[in-house]
Structure formats: C-alpha cells, structure tokens
N, C-alpha and C positions, 0 to 999 in steps of 0.2 A: 608183421610190422610191429615195432615197439610202441609203447605209449608215448603220447606227445602232449605237451602243454601249449595251449593257444590262448590268445587274448580275445575276449568277446568284443565284437565291434559295437555292441549296444551298451552294455554296462561297464565295459573296459576292465572287467575282472578276468583273471586267469581261470581256465578250466582245463580238465584233462580228458583227452580222448584215449581210451584204453585200446590195447591190442585187439581185443575181441570186437570193439566198436569198428575198427578199421576193416575187420573181416566182414562184418555185416554190410558196411557201405560198399565194399567191393562186390559182395553177393548181389546187391540190388542196383549196382552201377550208378552210384551218386558220389559227389565229392564230399569230404568231411565238412561238418557245419562250421560256420563262422560266428554263430551266436551260441552262448552257453546254454545248458539244459533249461535253466529257469527262464531265460529270455525267449527261448524257443517256445516254452510252455505258455508264457505270457502272450506271445504273438498269436498263437493258435486260439487262446481263449478270447482274444479281442474280436474274433469272428463268431462267438458263441453267445447269443442272446437267448437265455432260457426263460426268464420270468416277465420281461416287459412286453406288454400287449397293448395294441392300439386299435381303434376303429378307423377304417378307411374303405373306400369302394374297391371292389374287384375290378381289375383292368379289363376283364373280358365280359362277365355277365353284368357288371355295374352294380351289383347288390352290395349293401354295406356288410363288411366282414370284420372279423377279428384277425389281426395280423401282428407278427413280431417286428414288422417294419413300420417305422414311424411314417405318417402321411407326408412328411416333408422330405423324405429321401428321394434322390433322383433315380428311382428304379421302378420298373413295371412290376406290379404284384398281383397274382391271381389267387383266388380262393383254392383250397385243395381240390374241390370237385372239378373246377375248370382246368387247373394245372395238370391233373392226372388224366384229363380227357383227351380225346383225339381231335378236339375242335381247333387245335392250332399245331403248328409244326416248328420246332426249334431250328430246323435246317433253313427256314426262311430268313433267319437272322445271320446266316453265315457270312464271313468276311475273309478276304485274302490277307495273308500276313504281309506286313509292311516292314521291310528290312532297313528302313531309314529311321525307325523309332524303336525305343525300348519295348520289350515284351509286355511288362506290367502296365505300361501306359496304354497299350492297345487292349490288353485284357480288361482294364477298368472300363473302357468304352463298351466292350462287348457285355460286360457284367451289368452295365446300366441300361442296356437295350433289350436284353432277353428277359421275358417274364420269369419271376421268381415265385417259389412256393410260399404263400403267405404264412402258413403255419406248417411246421414239419410233422405232418400226419399222413398216414396211409389212407386209402379210400374207405375201408370199413370204419376206421376210427373217426374220420371226418364226418361220416354220416351218423354214427351212433354216439359219438362223444366229441363234438366239435370244439369245445372250449378247453383245449389242452395244447401242449406244445412239446416237440421233440418226443413223440410218443407213437406207439403202434399197437394194434390188436387190442384196443380198448372198447369196452361196452358200458354205456351208462356211467361215465366218469366225468368229473368236473374239476377243472383247475388242477390237473396233474401235470407234472413237468419231468421229462426224462423218465418215461414209464413204458411198460410193455406187458402184454398178456394179463390184463387186469380188468375187473368189472365191479360196478357198484361202489366206487371209491371217489373221494374228493379231498382236495387240499393236501397235496403231498409232492415230494421230490424223490426221484430215484426209487420208484415203486415197481416191483416186478412180481408177476404171478400172484397178485393180491386180490382180495375179495372183501367187500363190505367193510372197509376201513376208512377212517377219517382222521385228518391232521396227523398223518403218519408219514415219516420220511426215512429213506434208506431202509426199505423193508422188502423182504423176499418171502414168498410162499406163506404169507400171513393173512389171517381173516379175522373180522370182528375185533380189530385193534383200534385204539384211539390214543392220540397225543403221545406218540411213541417214535423212537428212532433207533436204528440199528436193530431191527427185529427180524429174526430168521425162524421160520416154521413155528410161529406162535398163533394161538387162537384165544379169543375172548380175553385180551390183555389190555391194560390201561397204564399209561405213563411209563413205558419202558425206556431205558437209556443205556448208552454205551453198547453192549452186545448181550442181548438176551436171546436164547435159542431154545426151540422145542419145548415151550412152556405153555401152560393152559390155566386160564382163570386166575391170572396173577395181576397185581396192581403195584405200580411204583417199584419196579425191580431194576437193578443195575448189575451188569456182569454176572448173569445167572444162566444156568443151563439145566434143562429137563426138570423144571419145577411145576408144581400144581398147587393152587390155592395158597399163594404166598403174598405177603403185603409189606411194602416199605423196606425191602431188604437188599443186600448186596453180597456178591461172591458165594451164592448158594449153588450147590450141585446135587441134583437128584433128590430134592427135598419136597415135602408136603407140609402144609399147615405151619408156616413160619410167619411171625409178626415182628417186624423190626429186628430181624435176625434171631429171634427167640422161638424155640419150638413150642407148639401147642398141640393138644389133642384135637381131633376133628371137631368135637363138640365145643371145646374152648375157642377154637379158631372162629367158628361161625358165630358164636356168641359175641366175640370181640368185633367181628366184621360188622355186625348190626349197629354198632356204635358210630360207624363211619358211613353216613348217607352221602355218597358222592354225587347225588342229584343236586345237592346244594353247592353253589359256587363257593361259598365261604368255607364249607367243609372240605371241598376238593382242594382248594388252595392251601388250607392248613395241613392236610394230609401230605400234599406234595412237598411242602416246606420241611415237615418233620422227616420225610423220607430222605430228602437231600442232606439234611443234617446227619442222619444215620449213615448214609453212604460214605460221608466224609470220615467216619471212624475206621474205615477199612482201606487197606492198600488196594488201589485199583488195578485192574488187569493191565500189565505194562505195555503189551502190544496186541493188536488185532491181526493175527496171522495164522488162523487155523489151517492145518494141512498145507503149509507153504514150506517148500524145501529149497534151501540155498537161495533165499529171496530176501530182499530188503525194501524198505519203504514203510507204508502203513496201510492197514486194512487190505492185506493181500491174502486171498483164500484159495485153497485147492490149486496151487500153482507151483511151478518148478523153474529154477534158474531165471528168476525175474528180479531185476535190479532197479532200485529207485522207482518203484511202482506204487500207486496209491488208488485205493478203492478198485481192486481188480479181482476177478474170479475166473479160474480156469485157464490161465495163461502159461506159456512155456517158452523159455529161451528168448525173453523179451526185456526191454529196458525203457524207462521213462513212459510208462503207460498210466492213464488216468481215467477212471470211470469206464472201465471196460468190463462189462458185467456178464456177458454170455459167451461161454466156451463153444468150440475150441478157438484158441488164439495162439499162434505160433510164429516166431521169428518176426516180431514187430518192434519198432522203435518210435518213440515220440508220437504216440497216438492218444488223442483225448476224446473219449466218449464213443460208446456203442460197442462194437465187437460182433460176435456171433459168426463163427466159422470164418476166420480172418487170418491171413498169413502174408508175410513179406509186404507189410504196409509201413510207410515211413512218413513222419512229419505231416500228419493229417488230423483233422478235427471232425468229429461226428460222422464217422464212416463205419460201415460194416455190412453184415449179412451176406455171406458167400462172396467174399472178395479176395483178390490176390494181386500183388504187384500194383498197389495204389500208392502214389506219392504226391505230396504237396496239394492235397485236395480237401474240400470242405463239403459237408452234407452230401456225401456220396456213398453209394452202395447198392445192394440187392443185385447179385449176379453181375458184378462189374469187375473187369480184369484189365490190367495194363492201362491204368488211368493216371494221368499226370496233369497237375494244375487245372483241376476242374471243380466247378461248383454244381452240385445237384446232378451228377451223372448217376442215373439210376438204371443200370442195365447197359449191356454193350461192352465193347472192348477196344483197346487202342484209341484212347481219346487223349488229346493234348490241348490244353487251353480252351475247354468247352464250358458252356453254361446251359443248364437245364436240358441236357441230352438224356432222353429216356430210353433210347435203344440205338442200335447202329454201331458199326465198326469202322475204324480208320477215319477218325474225325479230328480236324484241327480248326479251331475258331468256328465251330458249328458248320463246317463245310466238309463234305465227304470226299475221300480220295481212294484210289486203289491202294492195295497193300504196299506196293513198291513205291508209289508216290508218297504215301504217308511216311515210310521209313526215311526216305531221302529228305523230305521237308522237315521232319522232326529233328534230324541230325543237323540240318542247316540252322534251325531255330535255336537249338541248344548252343551251337557255336556263336550265333549272333548274340544270345543272352550273355555270354561270357565276354564278347568283344564290345558290346554296347549295353552294359548293365543299367538297370534302373537305380537311380540315386535319390533317396528321399530327402525331406527337408532338413534332416539332421545329419546328412552326409553318410547315411548307412547305405552300403552297396549291396544290391540284390542281383546276383548272377544265378545261373542254373544251380539248383540245390538249396535255394531258400524258399520257405513258405511265403505266401502273399504278404506284402507290406501292410502294416496296420492302417496306413493312410487310405487304402482302398476299401476298408471294411464298411459295409452299409450301416453299421451300428455306431452309436456313440460309445466311446471306451467305457464310460460309466454305466452303460446299459448291459454290459457283458459280464461273463464270469471272470474276466481279467480283473475287474474292479474288486471282486471278492477276494482274490488271492494276491493281487498286487495293487492295492488301493493308491490312487493318485488324486491330488487336488485338481480343480478345474484349470488352474494356472499350469500345473505340471503336464496335464493332458494336452493343452493347447501348445505349450512350448515344445512338446515332443512331435508335433505335427499330426496328432490324433484329433478325433472329433469329440467334442463335449455335447451331449444332448440335454437340453433343458427339460425338466419334468413337465409333462403335459398337464395343464390346468383343467380340472374338471369341476363342474358345478354339482353340488349335492344339496338336496333339500333334506336335511337331517330331521327325522321325525322322533328319534329317541336316542338319548345318550346311553352309553354302556352302563353308567351308574344307575340308570333307571330300569334296567332289565330285572325281571323277577329273579330272586335268589335261587329258587328251586325249579327244576324242569317240570314238576307237576303243576306249577302255577302258570305254565306257558300254554296258550291256546294257538290255534292256527292263524290268529290275527297277526302274530309276529311275522308271518311271511310277507305282510304288507308294509312293514316298517323298514326305514333306512336308518341303520344304527351307526352312530359315530364311534369309530375305533378309538379306544382309550390310549393307544400308542401313537398313531400317526394323524388322527383326526379325520381321516377319510371315511366316507360312507360305505357300508357293506350290508348285504342282505343275508338272511337265513333262507336256505332253499328247502324244498319239501323233503327230499331224501335225507338231508342232514337232520331236520327236525324229527323225522321218523326214527332215525338211528339213535339220536340222543335220548328220546323217550324210551326206546327199546332197551338201551344200555343203562338207563338212569344216570345221565350225565348232564351237567349244566350247560346253558348257552355260553358261547365264547364271548369275550369282551373285546377281542382284537379282530381286525379284518383278516381274511385268509392270507394275504401277502405278508402281513407282519408275523402271523403264526408260522408260516413256512419259512420266512426269513430268519426268525429266531433259531430255528433248528439248523438251517443251512449255515448260519454264522458260527454256531457251535461246532458243526461238522468241519468247517474250514480250520478252526482252531485245533481240532482233534487230529488233523492230518499232519501237524508239525512233528518233527522228529528231534529229540534232544538226547544228548549223552548224559547218563546219570550213573551213580554208584548205588548198588543195592544196599538198602538199609539193614539187611540181615547178614549177607555174606561178603559185602564190599566189592563184589564183581562189577566191572563196567558193562553197561548195556545201553541200548537205545529204547526210548519210550516216547509216547505222545504227551507226557506230562512234564512241564518244567518245574523246577524246585519251588518257585514262588507260588505255584498253584497246588502242588502236592509235595509236602515235605518228606513224608514217610512212604517209601515205595519199594517193592520187591522186584528183583529180576525175574525172568520167566520161570527159571528152575525153582526158585524159592516160592514164587507165587503158586506154582503147581503143587509143590510139597505142602504148602499151607492150606490151599483151598480144595484141590481136587481129591 
C-alpha cells in the first residue's frame, strides 16, 4: 500500500503513514491510527505517573502505604504485597459486556472497581526496596524510578544493573557513581554528563570513552591523567587533584562550573546512537531499522519507541517504557518481559500474550478489556470464557466499538484501534510524563477534558536551612540524620538517610542542598531537552545532519563523520 497523508483528529495537523507502517498494521490486524505520532505519544504518557507519590491506606490490609495514586482518586488501591497475593480474585469483579453503551465508558467503571497496584513493583522489590516506582529486581534501593536489577542505590531515574550509586540518572552497569547522567559501564565516577562510557576514577567528564583519572574534560577517548583537556603525567595529575577537595560544597560547585565552561569549548557529540544501523531519533543504541525512536536499546524493525531499555525487541510500534523480550506490540505504555501481540494496554507484561485494552495484565493470554488479571486465558471484562465464546464476543465488541464509538469532551472519536482516552486516566495530566514532554497550563488541561491534580500540601517542621549545612562532609556527624532540611530550590523538607551519609563520607562528597525530587527533576528536565532533534549544518564540512543541539544552545558543531575524525 502507498504512503498516505492523514489529518490528526487531536492537533489537526497532517501526518504521513508510510507504506511500511500499513504493512505493520496489517500484520497485527489493527486499523491505521487517527492520531499523529506525537499525539499518540502524549496520550500514552498521560497514563504514566513516575515520580508523584502519596500516602494512603491499602484497600485490603488497611496499612498506610506509599502509592502513585492520589488518595482522592475513585480507585481501589492495594499495596504491592496485597496486590500480588492470592488473598483476592480479580475474576470476582467480572462484568457482562453491555452493547447499549460505548466500550470505554464501561471500561472506566471496571477500571475504578478492580484493585490497582499501588506502586509498580514486583514482590522482591516491594519487600527489599519499597520506596521506588516502576521498578523490579531491586535490593536496598530508595527513590529510584524506572529501574531494574540494581542494589544499594538511591535518587535516580532509568537506572539499570547499577550498584552503590547516588543521584545518578540514565545509568547502566555503573557502580560507585554520583551526580551523573548517561553513564554506561563506569566505576568510581562523579559528575558525568551526556555520554560517558567504560571509564574509571573520573570527575566531571562529558562525551568521553574509556578514560581513567581524568577531570573536567570533554571528548576524550582512551585517555589517562587529563585535567581540563590537558595531558599531565601521573604524578602531576595527582598533585593537581589534591587542590580540589570535593568534600567541600563550595569547591565541588566551583569545579563543576569550571568543567561546564570547559565543555563549552568543544563541539559536542552530535548524536547518541552507538551501534545503531538504519535508525533515527535520539539515544538509540545497538538497534537496527528503528525509526523515530528515543532512549532505546536492542530493538529491531520498530518505530516510535520510547524508553525501551532491555532487548530483544522486535516488530513493535508506539510503545513507551519497559521492553525485555517483546514483539508485535502496539500503542501501549509500560509493557514488557516476555510478551507478544499486546495492543492498547498499560502496565502489562510478564508472560502475557494476545492482550488488548488491558491494565495490569500480568500473565495469561487472550485478554480483552481487563483490569488486574494476574493469570488466566480467554478473559473479557474480568470474566472467563471458553476459547470459542471469547473469539465470538471479541469480534462483536470490536464491531460495536466501531458502530458506537466513545466520544470525549473535545469530540475526539475513539473506535477500535485507539489507546485509552486521556479522560479516564487515574492521574492528573500534570502528574504524568506527558507534562514533561507536552507541558500544558491548568486552563489548557481542563479545557481538553483532562484532569488537573493540585499539589498535595504537606507540613514540614524545618530544623535546618540548606545554607546552614556544614560546607565539608568531614564536619558532618550522624546528628544530620535527625534534621529536616529545607530544599534551597522548592522549599520542601527532606532528610539525609544513613546509606546516603555513608556513601558521601566514603566518596568524600558534600551534603546536597536540594531535595531528592529536585535533584532528579533537574536531570530529567535536561534529558527531555536532549531528546529533541534539530536539522543543522556541519560547521566544518557544511553537510546537513540531525542533532540534539539547536543553534541557540551550541553554535559550533560537527556532523558525526567530522566529529569522529576530530575526536576518535
């Protein structure tokens, strides 16, 4: 089939469906989309609350828990231990399908009646690291978000296979790292930025690879003993390093500022796309034939992927978050781990097959319009059927969805083939990742028919201002663990925890002056900016190319070929 231009029913802009896209839709038996790629992405992210946490009682054990669902939402919420247990049965909430009402209207009622998983954690993580979200296989971790296979870490986002690291975001296979982002296979490193790989004992590096004992530098490859991009002997390097006591907050900030000024003297790496063949987007690694993908590792023959970190991934479109042995998945958010033929689903995975329009389907196959089904086959609206009954009823429901579509407050039409309407999200739009990528004012959110969530007011008895903290970590005693410190950025109170204090003393690093959420948020906001793609002209050869840096931020920049010739 030839390419076709359509008009998005949400933003009213034209978008193109390519011939290869039609082949994919035919393969998974879905109609072509009526929302453009950006609007589909925004819609999925409106169901993805990563960072906002609340205290509320568990609906089963009645204990006070930490949950990603606000106490005011009309949903039943269980703590992870109760939700994963056999102490309740999701089939007890089963409903017959009503052909006199639109599908999404009925699904919303089911969604609000079946218990939800308060934090997206597996059982081992919920027992060993309960104060995290969208995470699995964690041990002794605190306030990690979107993380897996990690231990002894705190205050980070998108951390995989990490160990003993703090305030580190977008890190894989790294240990003993601090205040870093885009770190891959690094150890004992501080203040890394952009993309630093396979480096040891380095401080304030940007766009560097295979370095050891380097400080304040950018664009280094296979180097030792560099200070602000100047080579030193081993003896000279360590003599110079002694002048920079990073246990002092004042010294740490001065060194960081000087490093950033030095980084600005060098053309940055134009794209983050190591071992990516015939692929486009940003931060695509070890992938092949992946178009318009962002923050993806190990994917093949896919399009419009976002934050899919664990291979293998094959033949997937419009998937945001997770991965791990996934194929033939379409228009879903936070799905993965041995799944196939999953469509229009949220927070679904772990040996799940042929799942459509489901929330929290963890295991089983052939589900349509289910909530919190942990196993079982041939289920519609949490009610089991025989295989033959399931197939016949599914076909009738799809026909009904097309004949009697759901129409939201802005007259957007939802037939079969559309992800859930944002109107039924349990989260305020401003609580979700959608607000990070597609920020809207309160008035715009309400006018779109979405929900605005007012920030929860919390009372803090501040016992110490950030400005009153000791400058040097050597001046800090265990009494600091009793203090509630006022964040210098947002004014909220935060605490220093024991494993954090032990780490800072071990690494000779100063106490933070901002709360964990501001520290994480600063890095996440920078990451969102870095995912943008701009057309530029190489400052050296004048070739046209795409990069993450607009001209107003970086005036002098090389294309990939010139960068490699200059740096590698």
